[in-house]
C-alpha positions in Angstrom: 17.2 -14.7 -16.3 17.3 -17.0 -19.3 19.7 -19.7 -20.0 20.6 -18.9 -24.0 22.5 -21.6 -26.0 25.4 -21.3 -28.3 25.2 -20.0 -31.1 23.5 -17.2 -29.7 21.3 -15.6 -31.9 20.8 -11.8 -31.7 17.3 -11.7 -31.8 17.1 -14.1 -28.8 19.7 -12.2 -26.8 17.5 -8.7 -27.3 14.6 -10.6 -26.3 16.2 -11.9 -22.9 17.7 -8.5 -22.2 14.2 -6.6 -22.3 12.7 -9.4 -20.1 15.2 -8.9 -18.0 14.9 -4.8 -17.5 11.2 -5.6 -17.5 11.6 -7.8 -14.3 13.9 -5.5 -12.9 11.7 -2.3 -13.3 8.7 -3.7 -12.0 10.6 -4.9 -9.0 12.1 -1.8 -8.4 8.4 -0.2 -9.2 7.1 -2.4 -6.9 9.6 -1.4 -4.1 9.0 2.2 -4.6 5.2 1.7 -4.3 5.5 -0.3 -0.9 8.5 2.4 0.6 6.0 5.4 -0.2 3.0 3.4 1.3 5.0 2.8 4.6 6.2 6.4 4.6 2.7 7.4 4.4 1.3 4.9 7.0 4.2 5.8 9.5 2.9 9.3 9.7 -0.2 8.2 11.8 -0.6 8.5 15.4 -1.0 5.2 17.5 -5.0 6.0 17.9 -5.0 6.7 14.0 -3.2 3.8 13.2 -5.8 1.8 15.8 -9.0 3.6 14.0 -7.4 2.6 10.7 -7.2 -1.1 11.1 -10.8 -1.1 12.5 -12.0 0.9 9.4 -10.3 -1.4 7.4 -11.5 -4.7 9.2 -15.0 -3.2 8.3 -16.2 -1.5 11.5 -18.7 1.3 11.4 -17.7 4.3 13.4 -20.3 3.8 16.1 -18.9 0.2 16.7 -15.5 1.5 16.5 -16.4 4.4 19.4 -18.0 1.5 21.4 -15.0 -0.8 21.3 -12.5 2.1 22.2 -14.5 3.7 24.6 -14.3 7.1 22.7 -17.1 9.3 20.8 -18.4 8.6 17.6 -17.3 12.1 16.5 -13.9 11.8 18.2 -13.6 8.4 15.5 -15.0 10.5 12.5 -12.1 13.1 13.3 -9.4 10.6 13.5 -10.8 8.9 10.4 -10.5 12.0 8.6 -7.2 12.8 10.0 -6.3 9.2 8.6 -7.6 10.0 5.1 -5.7 13.4 4.8 -2.6 11.9 6.2 -2.3 9.1 3.9 -3.2 11.5 0.9 -6.4 8.9 0.1 -9.8 10.0 -1.3 -12.0 6.7 -0.7 -12.0 3.7 1.9 -11.0 1.6 -1.4 -7.7 3.7 -1.8 -7.1 3.2 1.6 -7.5 -0.5 1.5 -5.3 -0.2 -1.3 -2.7 1.8 0.3 -2.7 -0.5 3.3 -2.2 -3.8 1.7 0.5 -2.3 -0.7 3.5 -2.9 1.8 2.5 -6.7 1.9 
């Protein structure tokens, strides 16, 4: 992580080790969040995933229903299922979940 010149000062060595551990922890944490998001999203059906993508893109239920040729109530049902299966409570939370694997 760091280039340490000789003679090595104890404080510099400890500081370099601390920075390396922080970077490794951040990377591991980010990877775990990414994997958790992928797992939660992978539990969706193809139709739920399709509706989730349209919701994330900002389309209203009525517009999604017209685009997919289904009733608005069906869209609402799938949307509720997406929220339940992914464990999110709001649209911003869903958006954060979707962008987490990126």
